[in-house]
LOFINU-184658 format. One record per residue (C-alpha): residue in three letters; z, x, y. Coordinates in steps of 0.05 Angstrom, whole numbers, always signed. Layout:
residues N
R  residu       w       u       v
R     ALA       Z       X       Y
...
***
This chain:
residues 119
R  residu       w       u       v
R     GLN    +365    -339    -239
R     VAL    +304    -295    -261
R     HIS    +305    -224    -285
R     LEU    +236    -195    -285
R     VAL    +224    -139    -323
R     GLU    +151     -98    -326
R     SER    +131     -40    -383
R     GLY     +65      -2    -385
R     GLY     +67     +29    -330
R     GLY     +48    +120    -345
R     LEU      -5    +168    -328
R     VAL     -74    +169    -334
R     GLN    -139    +208    -311
R     ALA    -186    +179    -263
R     GLY    -231    +133    -286
R     GLY    -182    +111    -344
R     SER    -140     +43    -362
R     LEU     -70     +21    -356
R     ARG     -47     -50    -382
R     LEU     +16     -75    -337
R     SER     +64    -133    -374
R     CYS    +119    -170    -342
R     ALA    +163    -214    -383
R     ALA    +197    -271    -341
R     SER    +271    -292    -369
R     GLY    +333    -326    -343
R     SER    +351    -407    -326
R     PHE    +299    -417    -278
R     SER    +264    -498    -289
R     ARG    +180    -482    -272
R     LEU    +152    -416    -246
R     GLY    +100    -420    -205
R     PRO     +49    -361    -179
R     MET     +72    -293    -200
R     ALA     +37    -236    -183
R     TRP     +34    -155    -177
R     TYR     +42    -124    -120
R     ARG     +41     -41    -107
R     GLN     +73      +7     -57
R     ALA     +42     +77     -56
R     PRO     +98    +132     -26
R     GLY     +99    +116     +48
R     LYS     +56     +64     +48
R     GLN     +77      -9     +46
R     ARG     +83     -49      +9
R     GLU     +19     -82     -18
R     LEU      -9    -155     -64
R     VAL     -55    -130    -112
R     ALA     -68    -199    -157
R     SER     -37    -267    -157
R     ILE     -42    -332    -205
R     THR     -19    -392    -200
R     THR      +1    -445    -248
R     VAL     -63    -468    -267
R     ARG     -97    -398    -270
R     TYR    -129    -385    -192
R     ALA    -133    -314    -195
R     ASN    -126    -283    -122
R     TYR    -155    -211    -118
R     ALA    -138    -150     -66
R     ASP    -216    -125     -45
R     SER    -188     -51     -67
R     VAL    -176     -79    -144
R     LYS    -233    -127    -141
R     GLY    -273    -118    -198
R     ARG    -233     -67    -230
R     VAL    -164    -105    -247
R     THR    -150    -173    -286
R     ILE     -84    -217    -285
R     SER     -74    -262    -332
R     ARG     -19    -309    -350
R     ASP     +15    -335    -411
R     SER     +52    -399    -397
R     ALA     +85    -406    -455
R     LYS    +112    -340    -464
R     ASN    +129    -328    -391
R     THR     +98    -272    -388
R     VAL     +45    -235    -337
R     ASP     -15    -181    -352
R     LEU     -54    -139    -298
R     GLN    -105    -100    -332
R     MET    -126     -48    -295
R     ASN    -189      -1    -312
R     SER    -223     +41    -264
R     LEU    -171     +76    -244
R     LYS    -178    +111    -178
R     PRO    -109    +160    -161
R     GLU    -110    +120    -105
R     ASP     -82     +59    -151
R     THR     -24    +115    -152
R     ALA     +33     +61    -138
R     ILE    +108     +39    -166
R     TYR     +70     -31    -189
R     TYR    +123     -99    -180
R     CYS    +120    -160    -211
R     ASN    +138    -212    -165
R     CYS    +144    -287    -179
R     ILE    +156    -364    -155
R     ALA    +208    -396    -188
R     GLU    +252    -451    -195
R     TYR    +328    -452    -199
R     ASP    +394    -507    -187
R     ALA    +334    -550    -147
R     ASN    +320    -487     -88
R     TRP    +241    -452    -113
R     ARG    +262    -378     -97
R     ASP    +224    -314     -98
R     TYR    +239    -258    -148
R     TRP    +232    -179    -163
R     GLY    +214    -138    -220
R     GLN    +242     -63    -224
R     GLY    +185     -33    -221
R     THR    +148      +9    -261
R     GLN    +101     +77    -247
R     VAL     +25     +81    -253
R     THR      -1    +151    -234
R     VAL     -74    +175    -234
R     SER     -98    +242    -232
R     SER    -150    +262    -211
***
């Protein structure tokens, strides 16, 4: 199993920055791609950014140029640096990974961390 724990959310003014962190722990064999998703009230969960094991990153158009995803394979962590935050970035942010456990690759989610951007 994989346990994902997010940290770093909070309240920030528009134009400010936040850094989200996520640490994976558990009895997995390998970690695959990792990602951050978000879900705003009344909206579907959407991908913010993802990063492969060779650090190829992909970003949603709405955050390109403002967000950077990074991972530390030795520590099993993935971070999301968010700059120039906008009120529309307000959402619960979820860490996601695909990991190999018991010879199967499965999808895992964290509990989420609230990001609130005030105007």
